[in-house]
N, CA, C and O atoms as a DFTB+ gen file, in Angstrom:
672 C
 N C O
     1  1       0.692      -1.148      -0.117
     2  2      -0.212      -0.039       0.121
     3  2       1.097       1.555      -0.086
     4  3       2.312       1.552       0.112
     5  1       0.255       2.630      -0.505
     6  2       0.935       3.424      -0.658
     7  2       0.832       4.720       0.518
     8  3      -0.206       5.355       0.702
     9  1       1.943       4.930       1.159
    10  2       1.597       6.112       2.318
    11  2       1.400       7.357       1.622
    12  3       2.049       7.813       0.681
    13  1       0.492       7.797       2.174
    14  2      -0.111       9.158       1.832
    15  2       0.017       9.998       3.110
    16  3      -0.074       9.627       4.280
    17  1       0.267      11.307       2.571
    18  2       0.042      12.437       3.693
    19  2      -0.589      13.326       3.167
    20  3      -0.785      13.537       1.970
    21  1      -1.146      14.231       4.638
    22  2      -1.956      15.053       4.587
    23  2      -1.477      16.265       4.022
    24  3      -0.303      16.338       3.657
    25  1      -2.498      17.515       3.878
    26  2      -2.144      18.944       3.721
    27  2      -1.636      19.578       4.935
    28  3      -2.093      19.244       6.028
    29  1      -0.719      20.475       4.827
    30  2      -1.115      21.631       6.128
    31  2      -2.254      22.316       6.536
    32  3      -2.928      22.529       5.528
    33  1      -2.705      22.690       7.365
    34  2      -4.058      23.102       7.858
    35  2      -4.011      24.439       7.240
    36  3      -3.000      25.112       7.043
    37  1      -5.333      24.764       6.937
    38  2      -5.786      25.813       6.152
    39  2      -6.396      26.763       7.196
    40  3      -7.622      26.874       7.197
    41  1      -5.518      27.602       8.265
    42  2      -5.979      28.606       8.999
    43  2      -5.420      29.742       9.817
    44  3      -4.203      29.749      10.003
    45  1      -6.218      30.777      10.367
    46  2      -5.583      31.907      10.721
    47  2      -6.131      32.262      12.470
    48  3      -6.780      31.659      13.325
    49  1      -5.745      32.998      12.407
    50  2      -5.914      33.716      14.143
    51  2      -7.786      33.545      14.189
    52  3      -8.417      33.103      15.149
    53  1      -8.323      33.988      12.992
    54  2      -9.513      34.344      13.487
    55  2     -10.841      33.140      12.761
    56  3     -12.010      33.381      12.461
    57  1     -10.065      31.870      12.671
    58  2     -10.593      30.882      12.521
    59  2     -11.891      30.694      13.335
    60  3     -11.710      31.361      14.354
    61  1     -12.795      30.266      13.379
    62  2     -14.014      29.810      14.347
    63  2     -14.405      28.936      13.626
    64  3     -15.183      28.380      14.402
    65  1     -14.471      28.255      12.511
    66  2     -15.237      27.195      12.421
    67  2     -13.973      26.063      11.688
    68  3     -13.234      26.463      10.789
    69  1     -13.902      24.744      12.204
    70  2     -12.732      23.948      11.947
    71  2     -13.208      22.971      11.290
    72  3     -13.861      22.181      11.972
    73  1     -13.076      22.652       9.776
    74  2     -13.992      21.649       9.462
    75  2     -12.490      20.795       8.962
    76  3     -11.538      21.253       8.330
    77  1     -12.722      19.255       9.566
    78  2     -11.425      18.266       9.700
    79  2     -12.452      17.258       8.669
    80  3     -13.640      16.952       8.776
    81  1     -11.376      16.904       7.615
    82  2     -11.650      16.074       6.974
    83  2     -10.775      14.507       7.658
    84  3     -10.373      14.427       8.819
    85  1     -10.623      13.255       6.477
    86  2     -10.104      12.308       7.320
    87  2      -9.127      12.558       6.445
    88  3      -8.649      13.637       6.796
    89  1      -8.532      12.142       5.448
    90  2      -7.489      12.285       4.480
    91  2      -7.221      12.771       3.249
    92  3      -8.079      12.169       2.603
    93  1      -6.614      13.459       2.441
    94  2      -7.168      13.590       1.175
    95  2      -7.183      12.454       0.005
    96  3      -6.285      11.632       0.188
    97  1      -7.798      12.258      -0.889
    98  2      -8.125      11.227      -1.816
    99  2      -7.158      11.177      -2.729
   100  3      -6.343      12.065      -2.477
   101  1      -6.853      10.546      -3.693
   102  2      -6.327      10.950      -5.026
   103  2      -6.051      11.415      -5.835
   104  3      -4.919      11.302      -6.305
   105  1      -7.144      12.270      -6.433
   106  2      -7.544      13.077      -6.764
   107  2      -6.835      14.528      -6.275
   108  3      -5.994      15.263      -6.792
   109  1      -7.525      14.562      -5.141
   110  2      -6.637      15.950      -4.040
   111  2      -5.392      15.940      -3.994
   112  3      -4.820      17.017      -3.826
   113  1      -4.500      14.532      -4.153
   114  2      -3.462      14.403      -3.406
   115  2      -2.660      14.733      -4.898
   116  3      -1.613      15.338      -4.668
   117  1      -2.848      14.530      -6.119
   118  2      -2.430      14.324      -7.286
   119  2      -2.518      16.029      -7.799
   120  3      -1.682      16.440      -8.605
   121  1      -3.685      17.026      -7.211
   122  2      -3.712      18.115      -7.919
   123  2      -3.020      18.888      -6.334
   124  3      -2.471      19.931      -6.687
   125  1      -2.921      18.755      -5.197
   126  2      -2.369      19.264      -4.424
   127  2      -3.620      20.378      -3.391
   128  3      -3.641      21.362      -2.652
   129  1      -4.347      19.538      -3.904
   130  2      -5.931      21.097      -3.131
   131  2      -6.711      20.285      -2.556
   132  3      -6.931      19.170      -3.028
   133  1      -7.376      20.820      -1.184
   134  2      -8.254      19.835      -0.303
   135  2      -9.489      20.049      -1.550
   136  3      -9.798      21.035      -2.219
   137  1     -10.156      18.264      -1.496
   138  2     -11.310      18.575      -2.056
   139  2     -11.366      18.905      -3.577
   140  3     -12.026      19.805      -4.096
   141  1     -10.527      17.980      -4.210
   142  2     -10.731      18.819      -5.654
   143  2     -11.086      17.612      -6.751
   144  3     -10.985      17.660      -7.977
   145  1     -11.520      16.544      -5.929
   146  2     -12.483      15.645      -6.600
   147  2     -13.697      16.174      -7.593
   148  3     -14.785      16.036      -7.034
   149  1     -13.769      16.580      -8.540
   150  2     -15.418      17.424      -8.866
   151  2     -16.631      16.543      -8.648
   152  3     -17.795      16.848      -8.909
   153  1     -16.197      15.422      -8.138
   154  2     -17.737      14.802      -7.705
   155  2     -17.657      14.981      -6.032
   156  3     -18.742      14.801      -5.478
   157  1     -16.586      15.293      -5.199
   158  2     -16.685      15.886      -4.151
   159  2     -17.905      16.822      -4.117
   160  3     -18.292      17.288      -5.188
   161  1     -18.520      17.124      -3.020
   162  2     -19.772      18.127      -2.714
   163  2     -19.297      19.045      -1.957
   164  3     -20.225      19.765      -1.588
   165  1     -17.935      19.504      -1.386
   166  2     -17.393      20.251      -0.244
   167  2     -17.820      21.345      -0.666
   168  3     -18.650      21.975      -0.010
   169  1     -17.284      21.846      -1.988
   170  2     -17.139      23.395      -2.199
   171  2     -18.581      23.564      -2.462
   172  3     -18.993      24.717      -2.331
   173  1     -19.337      22.764      -2.765
   174  2     -20.863      23.032      -3.033
   175  2     -21.639      23.273      -2.490
   176  3     -22.640      23.909      -2.822
   177  1     -21.175      22.506      -0.824
   178  2     -21.939      22.963       0.316
   179  2     -21.877      24.053       1.078
   180  3     -22.762      24.747       1.578
   181  1     -20.086      24.143       1.113
   182  2     -20.184      25.387       1.865
   183  2     -20.168      26.871       1.142
   184  3     -20.217      27.929       1.770
   185  1     -20.088      26.753      -0.295
   186  2     -20.781      27.347      -1.037
   187  2     -21.938      28.084      -0.880
   188  3     -22.165      29.282      -0.712
   189  1     -22.895      26.689      -1.010
   190  2     -24.229      27.105      -0.942
   191  2     -24.337      27.909       0.433
   192  3     -24.871      29.018       0.416
   193  1     -23.887      27.426       1.510
   194  2     -24.639      28.191       2.684
   195  2     -23.775      29.091       2.762
   196  3     -24.358      29.777       3.602
   197  1     -22.476      29.859       2.475
   198  2     -22.264      30.934       2.545
   199  2     -22.815      32.280       1.378
   200  3     -22.652      33.500       1.394
   201  1     -23.540      31.308       0.401
   202  2     -23.830      32.063      -0.749
   203  2     -22.955      32.692      -1.802
   204  3     -23.047      33.687      -2.520
   205  1     -21.971      31.626      -1.599
   206  2     -20.893      32.534      -2.891
   207  2     -20.429      31.103      -3.639
   208  3     -20.454      30.031      -3.034
   209  1     -20.038      31.222      -4.920
   210  2     -19.718      30.329      -5.876
   211  2     -18.377      30.209      -5.616
   212  3     -17.499      30.888      -6.148
   213  1     -18.189      29.196      -4.658
   214  2     -16.619      28.841      -4.651
   215  2     -16.053      28.107      -5.145
   216  3     -14.890      27.817      -4.863
   217  1     -16.997      27.411      -6.365
   218  2     -16.689      25.861      -7.295
   219  2     -16.336      26.691      -8.492
   220  3     -15.736      26.176      -9.435
   221  1     -16.608      27.682      -8.494
   222  2     -16.135      29.101      -9.523
   223  2     -14.782      29.787      -9.501
   224  3     -14.089      30.415     -10.302
   225  1     -14.702      29.369      -8.154
   226  2     -13.429      30.440      -8.009
   227  2     -11.774      29.323      -8.231
   228  3     -11.876      28.097      -8.258
   229  1     -10.642      29.904      -8.342
   230  2      -9.615      29.425      -8.258
   231  2      -9.147      28.636      -6.907
   232  3      -9.815      28.889      -5.904
   233  1      -8.395      27.987      -6.812
   234  2      -7.834      27.401      -5.429
   235  2      -7.494      28.414      -4.710
   236  3      -8.159      28.595      -3.690
   237  1      -6.781      29.020      -4.906
   238  2      -6.092      29.995      -3.584
   239  2      -7.168      30.953      -3.366
   240  3      -7.301      31.203      -2.168
   241  1      -8.097      31.662      -4.239
   242  2      -9.257      32.381      -3.899
   243  2      -9.739      31.789      -2.672
   244  3      -9.782      32.294      -1.550
   245  1     -10.346      29.833      -3.330
   246  2     -11.431      29.629      -2.466
   247  2     -10.896      29.695      -0.947
   248  3     -11.513      30.065       0.053
   249  1      -9.510      29.208      -1.066
   250  2      -9.278      28.630       0.243
   251  2      -9.114      30.308       1.181
   252  3      -9.298      30.442       2.390
   253  1      -8.707      31.476       0.147
   254  2      -8.492      32.672       1.072
   255  2     -10.178      33.190       1.266
   256  3     -10.507      33.714       2.330
   257  1     -11.052      33.020       0.303
   258  2     -12.176      33.238       0.951
   259  2     -12.938      32.208       2.019
   260  3     -14.092      32.223       2.446
   261  1     -12.052      31.492       2.222
   262  2     -12.847      30.197       3.567
   263  2     -12.265      31.439       4.915
   264  3     -12.981      32.026       5.725
   265  1     -11.024      31.513       4.783
   266  2     -10.339      32.430       5.878
   267  2     -11.071      33.580       5.951
   268  3     -11.189      34.222       6.995
   269  1     -11.424      33.794       5.214
   270  2     -11.869      35.497       5.477
   271  2     -13.652      35.367       5.905
   272  3     -14.355      36.282       6.333
   273  1     -14.028      34.066       5.652
   274  2     -15.187      33.976       6.432
   275  2     -15.106      32.649       7.917
   276  3     -15.989      31.972       8.444
   277  1     -13.805      32.748       8.132
   278  2     -13.434      32.739       9.480
   279  2     -13.768      30.683       9.783
   280  3     -14.162      29.951      10.691
   281  1     -13.250      30.555       8.237
   282  2     -13.287      28.677       8.278
   283  2     -11.803      28.256       8.372
   284  3     -10.857      29.038       8.272
   285  1     -11.707      26.786       8.596
   286  2     -10.527      26.370       8.494
   287  2     -10.672      25.134       7.977
   288  3     -11.740      24.531       7.871
   289  1      -9.512      24.720       7.626
   290  2      -9.571      23.219       7.366
   291  2      -8.285      22.597       7.691
   292  3      -7.213      23.196       7.772
   293  1      -8.509      21.167       7.895
   294  2      -7.069      20.018       8.065
   295  2      -7.890      18.322       8.063
   296  3      -9.036      17.934       7.833
   297  1      -6.965      17.843       8.339
   298  2      -7.431      16.495       8.169
   299  2      -7.069      15.674       9.552
   300  3      -6.177      16.210      10.209
   301  1      -7.622      14.452      10.103
   302  2      -8.009      14.087      11.040
   303  2      -6.216      13.299      11.495
   304  3      -5.522      13.233      12.509
   305  1      -6.111      12.823      10.023
   306  2      -4.899      12.013       9.567
   307  2      -3.734      12.429       8.778
   308  3      -3.705      12.757       7.592
   309  1      -2.648      12.353       9.749
   310  2      -1.232      13.108       9.193
   311  2      -1.048      12.111       7.832
   312  3      -1.183      12.442       6.654
   313  1      -0.649      10.617       8.452
   314  2      -0.644      10.024       6.982
   315  2      -1.039       8.542       7.487
   316  3      -1.451       8.219       8.601
   317  1      -0.763       7.620       6.200
   318  2      -1.393       6.679       6.396
   319  2      -1.023       5.992       5.383
   320  3      -0.588       6.536       4.368
   321  1      -1.158       4.538       5.528
   322  2      -1.345       3.671       3.808
   323  2      -2.525       3.360       3.427
   324  3      -3.266       2.837       4.259
   325  1      -2.904       3.549       2.362
   326  2      -4.049       3.449       1.684
   327  2      -4.366       3.260       0.138
   328  3      -4.142       4.215      -0.605
   329  1      -4.788       2.281      -0.296
   330  2      -4.942       2.399      -1.662
   331  2      -6.017       2.589      -2.427
   332  3      -6.785       1.628      -2.484
   333  1      -6.285       3.496      -3.001
   334  2      -7.241       4.319      -3.711
   335  2      -7.420       5.366      -2.361
   336  3      -6.478       5.700      -1.642
   337  1      -8.865       5.815      -2.180
   338  2      -9.202       6.988      -2.156
   339  2     -10.326       6.899      -0.741
   340  3     -10.539       7.878      -0.027
   341  1     -10.881       5.719      -0.549
   342  2     -11.630       5.253       0.057
   343  2     -11.107       5.132       1.608
   344  3     -10.148       4.467       1.999
   345  1     -11.987       5.949       2.385
   346  2     -11.723       5.852       4.171
   347  2     -11.409       4.517       5.164
   348  3     -10.764       4.214       6.168
   349  1     -12.590       3.774       3.877
   350  2     -12.413       1.916       4.855
   351  2     -11.064       1.406       4.167
   352  3     -10.690       0.418       4.799
   353  1     -10.380       1.631       3.345
   354  2      -8.680       1.481       2.968
   355  2      -7.928       1.728       4.029
   356  3      -7.216       0.821       4.460
   357  1      -7.937       2.947       4.627
   358  2      -7.192       3.715       5.527
   359  2      -6.439       2.547       6.852
   360  3      -6.951       2.115       7.885
   361  1      -5.100       2.327       6.278
   362  2      -4.474       1.569       7.525
   363  2      -3.075       2.156       8.409
   364  3      -2.346       3.103       8.112
   365  1      -3.030       1.618       9.097
   366  2      -1.655       1.907      10.170
   367  2      -1.318       3.417       9.869
   368  3      -0.256       3.772       9.358
   369  1      -2.427       4.345      10.273
   370  2      -2.847       5.772      10.159
   371  2      -2.173       6.695      11.212
   372  3      -3.101       6.746      12.019
   373  1      -1.251       7.410      11.719
   374  2      -0.547       8.374      12.034
   375  2      -1.612       9.335      12.457
   376  3      -2.470       9.356      11.574
   377  1      -1.958      10.263      13.594
   378  2      -3.240      11.042      13.715
   379  2      -2.276      12.773      13.381
   380  3      -1.064      12.790      13.596
   381  1      -2.759      13.647      13.035
   382  2      -2.516      14.825      13.295
   383  2      -2.724      15.349      14.930
   384  3      -3.575      14.918      15.708
   385  1      -1.636      16.464      15.225
   386  2      -1.929      16.767      16.362
   387  2      -3.009      18.018      16.673
   388  3      -2.775      19.209      16.879
   389  1      -4.428      17.203      16.622
   390  2      -5.235      18.262      16.759
   391  2      -5.657      19.346      17.900
   392  3      -6.231      20.435      17.899
   393  1      -4.972      18.333      19.047
   394  2      -5.342      19.485      20.126
   395  2      -4.539      20.605      20.112
   396  3      -5.072      21.696      20.315
   397  1      -3.240      20.527      19.889
   398  2      -2.564      21.255      19.480
   399  2      -2.657      22.618      18.290
   400  3      -1.953      23.627      18.278
   401  1      -3.431      22.354      17.629
   402  2      -4.002      23.241      16.435
   403  2      -4.904      23.974      17.354
   404  3      -4.954      25.197      17.478
   405  1      -5.657      23.037      18.025
   406  2      -7.390      23.829      18.436
   407  2      -6.714      24.648      19.515
   408  3      -6.832      25.860      19.332
   409  1      -6.117      24.334      20.464
   410  2      -5.087      25.424      21.338
   411  2      -4.478      26.437      20.567
   412  3      -4.006      27.283      21.326
   413  1      -4.264      26.743      19.221
   414  2      -3.738      27.959      18.946
   415  2      -4.798      28.586      18.172
   416  3      -4.377      29.275      17.243
   417  1      -6.108      28.529      18.312
   418  2      -6.934      29.242      17.631
   419  2      -7.898      29.912      18.511
   420  3      -9.014      29.572      18.905
   421  1      -7.397      30.634      18.653
   422  2      -8.287      31.307      20.002
   423  2      -9.850      31.935      19.994
   424  3     -10.590      32.113      20.962
   425  1     -10.096      32.207      18.585
   426  2     -11.446      32.524      18.548
   427  2     -12.170      30.734      17.765
   428  3     -13.222      30.785      17.128
   429  1     -11.640      29.735      17.903
   430  2     -12.041      28.650      17.544
   431  2     -13.984      28.460      17.990
   432  3     -13.896      28.768      19.178
   433  1     -15.004      28.265      17.842
   434  2     -16.197      27.925      18.537
   435  2     -16.852      26.666      17.786
   436  3     -17.833      26.105      18.275
   437  1     -16.283      26.249      16.599
   438  2     -16.686      24.693      16.494
   439  2     -16.023      23.852      15.301
   440  3     -15.743      24.334      14.204
   441  1     -15.812      22.497      15.690
   442  2     -15.366      22.006      15.189
   443  2     -16.518      20.356      14.439
   444  3     -17.221      19.491      14.962
   445  1     -16.138      20.677      13.148
   446  2     -16.943      19.933      12.151
   447  2     -16.424      19.083      11.646
   448  3     -15.300      19.382      11.244
   449  1     -16.799      17.867      11.421
   450  2     -16.272      16.452      11.132
   451  2     -16.670      16.769       9.700
   452  3     -17.609      17.509       9.407
   453  1     -15.810      16.095       8.760
   454  2     -16.813      15.692       7.583
   455  2     -16.590      14.076       7.248
   456  3     -15.669      13.567       6.610
   457  1     -17.454      13.591       7.730
   458  2     -17.618      11.968       7.205
   459  2     -17.598      11.512       8.591
   460  3     -17.230      12.332       9.433
   461  1     -17.958      10.248       8.997
   462  2     -17.167       9.273       9.891
   463  2     -16.462       8.964      10.524
   464  3     -16.425       8.862      11.750
   465  1     -15.350       8.639       9.263
   466  2     -14.069       8.229       9.943
   467  2     -13.460       9.742      10.314
   468  3     -12.896       9.899      11.397
   469  1     -13.576      10.684       9.508
   470  2     -12.828      12.075      10.295
   471  2     -13.133      12.022      11.969
   472  3     -12.362      12.029      12.928
   473  1     -15.191      11.945      11.836
   474  2     -15.369      11.977      13.426
   475  2     -14.812      11.240      14.530
   476  3     -14.600      11.555      15.701
   477  1     -14.564       9.836      13.662
   478  2     -14.340       8.380      14.810
   479  2     -12.787       9.006      15.576
   480  3     -12.618       9.143      16.788
   481  1     -11.827       9.301      14.537
   482  2     -10.499       9.405      14.774
   483  2      -9.867      10.705      15.420
   484  3      -8.958      10.928      16.220
   485  1     -11.033      11.672      14.490
   486  2     -10.828      13.277      15.512
   487  2     -11.549      13.313      16.602
   488  3     -11.120      14.264      17.256
   489  1     -12.681      12.641      17.340
   490  2     -13.138      12.753      18.737
   491  2     -12.285      12.050      19.871
   492  3     -12.066      12.475      21.006
   493  1     -11.884      10.948      19.325
   494  2     -10.664       9.636      19.756
   495  2      -9.488      10.718      20.351
   496  3      -9.063      10.639      21.504
   497  1      -8.875      12.112      19.014
   498  2      -7.524      12.142      19.344
   499  2      -8.145      13.617      20.260
   500  3      -7.264      14.415      20.576
   501  1      -9.585      13.970      20.671
   502  2      -9.698      15.387      21.342
   503  2     -10.348      15.356      22.548
   504  3     -10.476      16.241      23.394
   505  1     -10.794      14.075      22.518
   506  2     -11.063      13.298      23.855
   507  2      -9.826      13.306      25.437
   508  3      -9.941      13.491      26.649
   509  1      -8.652      12.968      24.406
   510  2      -7.502      12.656      25.291
   511  2      -6.971      14.169      25.849
   512  3      -6.072      14.132      26.689
   513  1      -7.421      15.346      25.474
   514  2      -7.450      16.904      25.788
   515  2      -8.276      17.412      26.599
   516  3      -8.053      18.477      27.174
   517  1      -9.355      16.710      26.758
   518  2     -10.532      17.495      27.107
   519  2     -11.088      18.733      26.245
   520  3     -11.152      19.876      26.698
   521  1     -11.455      18.392      25.039
   522  2     -11.911      19.104      24.083
   523  2     -13.098      19.954      24.601
   524  3     -14.046      19.355      25.110
   525  1     -13.116      21.107      24.522
   526  2     -15.224      21.589      25.208
   527  2     -15.275      22.614      24.047
   528  3     -15.358      23.767      24.472
   529  1     -15.242      22.483      22.358
   530  2     -15.417      23.091      21.594
   531  2     -17.178      22.511      20.924
   532  3     -17.464      21.322      21.061
   533  1     -17.923      23.217      20.427
   534  2     -19.370      22.589      20.005
   535  2     -18.613      21.546      19.062
   536  3     -17.524      21.796      18.545
   537  1     -19.389      20.214      18.878
   538  2     -18.981      19.589      17.574
   539  2     -19.769      18.965      16.785
   540  3     -20.732      18.337      17.225
   541  1     -19.502      19.035      15.573
   542  2     -20.547      18.848      14.413
   543  2     -20.049      17.567      13.590
   544  3     -18.971      17.665      13.003
   545  1     -20.778      16.359      13.512
   546  2     -20.341      15.221      12.897
   547  2     -21.422      15.505      11.649
   548  3     -22.597      15.226      11.887
   549  1     -21.103      16.015      10.402
   550  2     -21.271      16.195       9.561
   551  2     -21.558      14.676       8.168
   552  3     -20.934      13.616       8.225
   553  1     -22.323      14.917       7.375
   554  2     -22.160      13.612       6.183
   555  2     -21.102      14.156       5.634
   556  3     -20.583      15.266       5.516
   557  1     -20.861      12.653       5.216
   558  2     -19.479      13.096       4.126
   559  2     -19.882      13.760       2.763
   560  3     -20.829      13.456       2.037
   561  1     -18.816      14.865       2.567
   562  2     -18.749      15.068       1.115
   563  2     -18.703      14.307      -0.320
   564  3     -19.145      14.407      -1.465
   565  1     -17.974      13.578       0.396
   566  2     -18.080      12.014      -0.452
   567  2     -18.675      11.642      -1.479
   568  3     -19.832      11.312      -1.220
   569  1     -18.352      11.526      -2.740
   570  2     -18.890      10.722      -3.664
   571  2     -19.378       9.362      -3.134
   572  3     -20.384       8.786      -3.548
   573  1     -18.396       8.831      -1.993
   574  2     -18.978       7.676      -1.847
   575  2     -20.307       7.639      -1.006
   576  3     -21.298       6.967      -1.288
   577  1     -20.181       8.352      -0.084
   578  2     -21.115       8.324       1.037
   579  2     -22.391       9.125       0.035
   580  3     -22.493      10.325      -0.219
   581  1     -23.249       8.019      -0.385
   582  2     -24.592       8.321      -1.442
   583  2     -25.755       9.143      -0.822
   584  3     -26.823       9.185      -1.432
   585  1     -25.630       9.700       0.183
   586  2     -26.820      10.459       0.726
   587  2     -26.762      11.519      -0.695
   588  3     -25.869      11.854      -1.473
   589  1     -28.241      11.832      -0.551
   590  2     -28.140      13.252      -1.780
   591  2     -27.992      14.398      -1.250
   592  3     -27.916      14.716      -0.063
   593  1     -27.949      15.119      -2.360
   594  2     -27.117      16.326      -2.295
   595  2     -27.941      16.836      -1.457
   596  3     -27.581      16.645      -0.295
   597  1     -29.322      17.657      -1.615
   598  2     -30.197      17.803      -0.294
   599  2     -29.887      17.523       0.975
   600  3     -29.625      18.234       1.945
   601  1     -29.956      16.450       0.821
   602  2     -30.078      15.595       2.580
   603  2     -28.779      16.287       3.013
   604  3     -28.936      17.125       3.901
   605  1     -27.615      16.119       2.598
   606  2     -26.060      16.456       2.708
   607  2     -26.363      18.063       3.278
   608  3     -25.842      18.395       4.342
   609  1     -27.107      18.904       2.629
   610  2     -26.906      20.198       2.216
   611  2     -27.592      20.715       3.994
   612  3     -27.136      21.608       4.708
   613  1     -28.682      19.871       4.265
   614  2     -29.504      19.747       5.388
   615  2     -29.130      19.699       6.718
   616  3     -29.729      20.264       7.633
   617  1     -27.847      18.823       6.849
   618  2     -27.027      18.726       7.636
   619  2     -26.057      19.476       7.876
   620  3     -25.640      19.818       8.983
   621  1     -25.542      19.847       6.527
   622  2     -24.266      20.818       6.586
   623  2     -24.551      22.235       6.964
   624  3     -23.735      23.052       7.391
   625  1     -26.220      22.462       6.679
   626  2     -26.460      23.851       7.164
   627  2     -26.328      24.551       8.573
   628  3     -26.253      25.737       8.893
   629  1     -26.328      23.332       9.324
   630  2     -25.684      23.448      10.931
   631  2     -24.637      24.285      11.206
   632  3     -24.414      24.708      12.340
   633  1     -23.843      24.608      10.040
   634  2     -22.383      25.480       9.817
   635  2     -23.199      26.820       9.908
   636  3     -22.718      27.567      10.761
   637  1     -24.277      27.322       9.277
   638  2     -24.708      28.496       8.968
   639  2     -24.764      29.422      10.296
   640  3     -24.472      30.618      10.300
   641  1     -25.198      28.657      11.449
   642  2     -25.233      29.779      12.728
   643  2     -23.415      30.275      12.698
   644  3     -23.120      31.465      12.812
   645  1     -22.840      29.700      12.609
   646  2     -21.556      29.927      12.668
   647  2     -20.864      30.648      11.605
   648  3     -19.869      31.321      11.874
   649  1     -21.172      30.586      10.798
   650  2     -20.543      31.235       9.409
   651  2     -21.282      32.470       8.798
   652  3     -20.669      33.335       8.173
   653  1     -22.322      32.497       8.962
   654  2     -23.007      33.985       8.964
   655  2     -23.590      34.632      10.050
   656  3     -24.736      35.066       9.935
   657  1     -23.036      34.745      10.975
   658  2     -23.409      35.207      12.328
   659  2     -21.688      35.650      12.879
   660  3     -21.060      34.864      13.588
   661  1     -21.126      36.914      12.459
   662  2     -19.663      37.024      12.240
   663  2     -19.730      37.592      14.101
   664  3     -18.683      37.563      14.747
   665  1     -21.332      38.171      14.910
   666  2     -20.614      38.562      16.250
   667  2     -20.337      37.714      17.092
   668  3     -19.664      37.952      18.095
   669  1     -20.878      36.479      16.761
   670  2     -20.938      35.080      17.669
   671  2     -19.560      34.937      18.379
   672  3     -19.343      33.976      19.118
């Protein structure tokens, strides 16, 4: 199996919402971009919630737009062996230091997990450090998670309270 590594976190001191995935898939790794697979609905979901067409933006502009809306990205897995892109194929993983990242974000209010694997690994890592932020377990934006887009969007709209309320 091939060893895969995550990307650096996309955060700044104003990050209020941290969205954690599991580990980038093959297309994302090949393009060195979070959620690069066109079938992944991540950019569509956040764009619909923010009322911005993130999909039409160049990747660096997408990231800057997320930061401008106080949204950060990272993954719970630092590296792992995995054939293909499915989370179910992740083997021998090493977790990212989520606790240190969370502690470094003074305005952080919400940690959202993009999918079940991210939630399972991330919650275990954060539980060891007594994290007390609001936690959201969101359905995966991945095409492998076959929930319909409207159903995913309904669940993801839970982020709206923090994304659209700058004073919170």
